[in-house]
C-alpha positions in Angstrom: 108.2 122.9 115.5 104.4 122.6 114.9 103.9 127.0 114.6 106.7 126.4 111.4 105.7 123.7 110.4 102.2 125.5 110.0 103.4 128.5 108.9 105.4 126.6 105.8 102.2 125.0 104.6 100.5 128.4 104.0 103.7 129.9 102.3 103.5 127.0 100.2 99.9 127.1 100.0 99.9 130.6 99.1 102.8 129.9 96.3 101.2 127.4 94.5 97.4 129.2 94.1 99.9 132.4 92.9 101.5 129.7 90.1 98.0 128.6 89.1 96.9 132.3 89.4 99.6 132.6 86.4 98.5 129.7 84.5 95.1 131.0 84.3 93.7 128.6 86.5 91.2 130.6 89.0 89.3 128.1 90.1 92.0 127.2 92.8 90.7 130.1 94.5 87.1 128.5 94.9 88.9 125.4 96.1 91.0 126.7 98.2 88.4 128.4 100.2 85.1 125.8 100.4 88.5 123.7 101.3 88.9 126.1 104.3 85.7 125.9 105.7 85.1 121.9 104.8 88.3 121.4 106.9 86.5 123.5 110.1 83.2 121.3 109.6 85.2 118.5 109.4 87.0 118.9 112.3 83.9 119.5 114.7 82.4 116.6 112.8 85.6 114.3 113.9 85.3 115.8 117.5 81.5 115.3 118.4 81.9 112.1 117.2 84.5 111.2 119.1 83.0 112.2 122.3 80.5 108.7 122.9 84.2 106.9 122.0 86.0 108.8 124.3 83.3 108.5 126.8 83.4 104.6 126.5 86.4 103.8 127.2 87.6 106.0 129.3 85.0 105.0 131.7 85.7 101.5 131.5 89.6 102.3 131.7 88.8 104.2 134.6 87.2 100.4 135.7 89.5 98.5 134.5 92.3 100.7 136.9 90.1 100.0 139.9 90.2 96.4 138.9 93.3 95.7 138.5 92.9 94.5 134.6 94.9 96.9 132.8 97.9 96.7 136.2 98.3 93.6 134.8 98.8 94.6 130.7 101.1 96.8 132.9 103.4 94.6 134.5 103.7 92.1 131.3 105.2 95.4 129.1 106.2 97.6 132.1 109.6 96.0 131.4 110.5 96.4 127.7 108.5 99.7 128.4 111.2 101.0 131.3 114.3 100.9 129.0 112.1 102.8 126.3 110.9 105.2 128.2 113.6 105.8 131.8 111.6 108.6 132.9 108.6 106.9 134.2 109.2 105.7 137.1 108.3 101.8 137.5 104.6 101.0 138.7 103.3 104.1 136.4 99.9 103.5 135.3 101.1 105.2 132.2 102.7 101.2 131.1 99.6 99.4 131.3 97.2 102.6 129.3 100.5 102.6 126.4 100.3 98.8 126.8 96.9 98.3 126.0 97.0 100.9 123.2 100.2 99.1 121.2 98.1 95.9 121.8 95.1 97.1 120.3 97.1 98.9 117.1 98.9 95.5 116.4 95.5 94.0 116.3 93.4 96.3 114.2 91.3 97.6 117.2 90.3 101.2 115.0 87.9 102.2 117.8 89.8 101.1 120.8 93.5 102.2 119.8 92.3 106.1 119.8 90.3 106.6 123.1 93.6 104.4 124.8 96.2 106.3 123.0 94.8 109.8 124.5 94.4 108.3 127.4 97.9 107.2 127.7 98.8 110.4 126.2 97.4 112.0 129.7 99.2 109.4 132.2 102.6 110.6 130.5 101.1 114.1 130.8 101.3 113.7 134.1 105.1 113.0 134.7 105.6 116.7 132.1 107.0 118.8 134.1 106.5 122.2 131.5 102.8 120.9 130.2 103.3 122.4 126.9 106.6 120.8 125.8 106.9 117.0 124.7 108.7 114.7 126.8 111.0 111.5 125.6 108.4 109.0 126.8 105.2 110.8 125.0 107.3 111.6 122.2 108.1 107.9 121.3 104.7 106.3 121.9 103.3 109.1 118.8 106.2 108.0 117.1 105.4 104.2 117.9 101.1 105.3 117.0 102.3 106.9 113.6 104.6 104.0 112.8 103.0 101.4 114.9 101.8 97.3 113.5 99.2 96.5 112.3 98.8 92.3 111.6 95.2 92.1 109.5 94.7 95.7 108.2 91.2 94.0 106.8 90.1 97.9 105.1 92.7 97.3 102.6 90.9 94.0 101.8 88.1 95.0 101.9 89.1 97.4 99.5 90.6 95.9 97.3 87.8 93.0 96.9 85.3 95.7 96.2 87.4 96.7 93.1 87.4 93.2 91.6 91.1 91.6 93.0 91.2 88.4 92.1 93.4 87.7 95.6 92.1 90.6 98.0 94.6 89.2 100.8 97.7 88.9 98.3 99.6 92.1 100.2 99.3 90.5 103.2 102.8 90.5 104.0 104.1 93.0 102.0 101.8 95.3 103.7 103.4 93.6 107.0 107.6 93.7 106.0 106.3 97.7 105.1 105.3 98.7 108.1 107.2 97.0 110.5 110.4 98.7 108.6 108.2 102.1 109.6 108.4 100.8 113.4 111.5 99.9 113.3 112.4 102.8 111.9 110.8 105.5 113.6 112.0 103.2 117.2 115.6 103.7 116.1 115.5 107.3 115.0 114.0 108.6 118.2 116.4 106.0 120.2 119.5 107.3 118.5 118.0 110.8 119.5 116.9 109.9 122.9 120.5 107.7 123.4 118.3 104.7 124.2 120.2 102.4 124.5 118.2 99.3 122.7 120.9 96.5 122.7 120.5 95.4 126.1 119.0 91.7 127.4 115.8 92.7 127.8 114.6 94.5 125.0 116.7 91.7 122.3 114.4 89.0 124.1 111.0 91.1 124.5 112.1 91.5 120.5 112.7 88.0 119.7 109.6 86.6 121.2 107.4 89.5 119.5 109.5 88.4 116.2 109.1 85.0 116.4 105.4 85.2 117.1 104.5 87.4 114.0 106.4 84.9 112.1 104.7 82.5 113.3 101.5 83.7 112.5 102.8 85.4 109.6 103.3 81.4 108.6 99.6 80.2 109.8 97.8 83.5 108.1 99.7 82.4 104.4 98.1 79.2 104.4 94.6 80.9 105.0 92.3 82.5 101.9 90.8 86.0 101.8 87.6 85.4 103.0 89.5 83.1 106.3 91.4 85.8 106.7 89.0 88.1 107.2 86.8 86.1 109.4 89.1 85.4 111.5 90.1 89.3 112.3 86.4 90.4 113.0 85.6 87.2 115.1 89.6 87.8 117.1 88.6 91.8 116.8 85.6 91.6 118.3 86.7 88.7 120.7 89.2 90.4 122.4 87.3 94.0 122.5 84.3 91.9 124.5 86.8 89.7 126.8 88.5 93.3 127.3 85.8 95.0 128.2 83.6 92.2 130.4 87.1 91.2 131.6 87.0 94.9 133.1 83.3 94.8 134.7 83.2 91.7 136.4 86.7 92.1 138.3 86.2 95.2 139.0 82.8 93.5 140.1 84.6 90.7 141.7 86.8 93.6 143.9 83.4 95.9 144.8 84.6 98.2 143.1 81.3 100.8 142.4 81.4 100.2 138.8 78.6 102.5 137.7 80.1 105.9 139.4 83.9 104.7 138.4 82.3 103.9 135.0 80.4 107.5 135.3 83.0 108.9 136.3 86.0 108.3 134.0 83.3 108.6 131.0 83.3 112.6 132.0 86.9 112.6 131.6 86.0 111.3 127.9 83.6 114.0 127.4 86.1 117.0 128.2 88.8 115.0 126.4 87.0 115.5 123.1 85.6 118.9 123.4 89.6 120.0 123.7 90.3 118.5 120.6 88.9 120.9 118.4 90.6 123.1 117.8 94.4 122.0 117.1 92.5 119.6 114.7 90.9 122.7 113.0 94.1 124.2 113.1 95.7 121.3 111.7 93.1 120.1 109.0 92.9 123.5 108.3 96.4 124.3 106.8 95.9 120.5 105.3 93.0 121.5 103.8 94.7 124.6 101.6 97.5 122.8 101.1 96.1 120.0 99.2 93.6 122.4 97.5 95.9 124.7 96.7 97.4 121.8 94.3 101.7 121.9 95.6 101.6 118.3 96.3 100.2 117.9 92.3 103.2 119.8 91.8 105.9 117.4 93.9 104.4 114.8 92.3 105.2 115.9 88.7 109.0 117.5 90.1 109.6 113.8 91.4 108.4 112.5 88.0 110.7 114.6 86.2 113.2 113.5 88.2 113.0 110.1 88.0 112.7 110.0 84.5 115.6 112.3 84.1 117.9 109.5 85.8 116.6 106.5 83.7 115.0 104.9 86.6 111.9 102.8 86.6 108.8 105.4 86.8 105.5 102.6 87.6 105.7 103.2 91.2 104.7 107.2 90.6 102.0 106.5 89.6 100.8 105.6 93.5 102.6 108.0 95.2 99.9 110.3 95.6 98.6 107.8 98.1 102.1 107.8 100.1 102.3 111.5 99.8 97.9 112.2 100.7 98.8 109.3 103.8 100.7 112.1 106.5 98.0 114.0 106.2 95.0 112.6 105.1 93.9 108.8 105.9 90.4 109.7 104.1 92.3 111.7 101.4 94.6 108.7 100.8 92.3 106.4 100.9 90.3 108.7 97.4 93.5 108.3 96.0 94.3 104.8 96.7 90.9 104.1 95.2 91.4 106.7 92.2 94.4 104.5 91.5 93.2 101.1 91.4 90.0 102.3 89.2 92.7 104.2 86.4 95.4 101.0 86.5 93.6 98.1 87.7 93.6 96.8 91.1 95.8 94.2 90.2 98.4 96.2 88.3 101.6 97.6 89.8 101.0 101.3 90.6 97.3 99.4 92.3 98.8 97.1 94.4 101.0 99.3 95.2 98.7 102.0 96.6 97.3 99.2 98.6 100.5 98.6 100.5 100.9 102.4 100.8 98.1 102.7 102.6 98.8 100.1 105.4 102.1 101.1 105.9 102.2 103.5 108.0 99.7 106.1 109.4 98.2 109.8 109.1 101.4 111.0 111.0 100.2 114.9 111.3 96.0 114.0 112.7 97.8 111.8 115.3 100.5 114.4 116.2 97.1 116.7 116.6 95.0 114.3 118.5 97.3 113.8 121.0 99.4 115.9 121.7 96.3 118.6 121.5 94.9 116.1 124.1 97.1 117.1 126.4 97.5 121.2 125.4 101.3 120.0 124.2 102.3 123.1 121.3 105.9 122.0 121.5 106.3 118.4 119.9 110.0 118.7 119.8 111.0 116.1 117.3 108.1 113.8 117.4 107.7 115.3 113.9 110.5 114.5 112.4 110.3 111.1 113.7 107.6 110.6 112.9 108.1 111.7 109.2 111.3 109.2 108.6 109.4 106.8 109.6 106.9 107.5 106.9 109.5 107.9 103.8 110.9 104.6 105.4 107.6 102.9 105.8 107.4 104.2 101.3 110.6 102.9 100.4 109.7 99.6 101.9 106.7 99.4 100.2 108.3 100.5 97.1 110.8 97.8 97.3 108.6 94.8 98.6 106.0 95.7 95.9 109.1 95.5 93.4 110.2 92.4 95.3 106.6 90.8 95.3 105.4 91.7 92.0 108.1 93.7 89.8 
């Protein structure tokens, strides 16, 4: 699947470059070459930047496992995860790292979520009989990451505030609804393909508990101002991170674990994983950079505009679609598109609000796929990409729908 997608990116980019050359735009050649070398440098920068973070969290996870704290997380979520991932045996260490990763994603703890996700993918890889082919559990875990719910998207609020939004946090509920739809669709699609029975008492009980907690938290957050939400998110995020770190180390000390030695052993694994990522990131970012520089995404946007106009539908949402088209490929590219839309149309315009909702509704699917699968050497992702992109489309459609509902 990845081989075909990678080749398709270059074919589409080549056609787009040829079309632009025939139209007299020779600058596309220099833009494409610049993008090629810039993507290689970016991949190395990302991987090297991950060395410290991965070493930190892999070391802490090693200590946390010895201390039994990770096992506590596993016991809390294992009844649910064991039904979603039946091939993972009960009591396996993967349940702990998966639980911690999903918790970090929900709480918006980006610095912790990626290293914890890589650790979870490595734990799942230990059960993989064919090391280059993704298992069902790895696919489900990746799709949950590409569409994971984030309760408080503080970065989106910050960008809206910087652009002069009257109420920067008024997109909170639309983003939550859109990203929830993305996660739900991603889970349903994977469950259908993998024949996972979702309608049983345990899964429904967990779903009810999660939905009830989300609704209660949303009701509380809606009573707060944007500044209060931002402050609460900062305190909550930093407090949870420090609580995890101290609980790992202090519990390990109580159990007479050789804390320093265990941390160093885990940190060594994090260092090796960061270096391993470089070839996979270069390959993915290279294809994305050429596709973007070729102007292919702009052609897609033009065709969409023509189609929607021809059907006589409201075309206001198209002004925000550059963010949607870029988000699966590049988080920084989507952010740039969002800011450009806010600047051109106004931060509180329909397009400006929709761009913010789109930015917060899904993850960068191709980047997550390259990082998570690349960290364990998986080359055949099977249905992971198609399920992840389906969740992206659901998130985009939900974002457009809720934007019309709230601001239409």
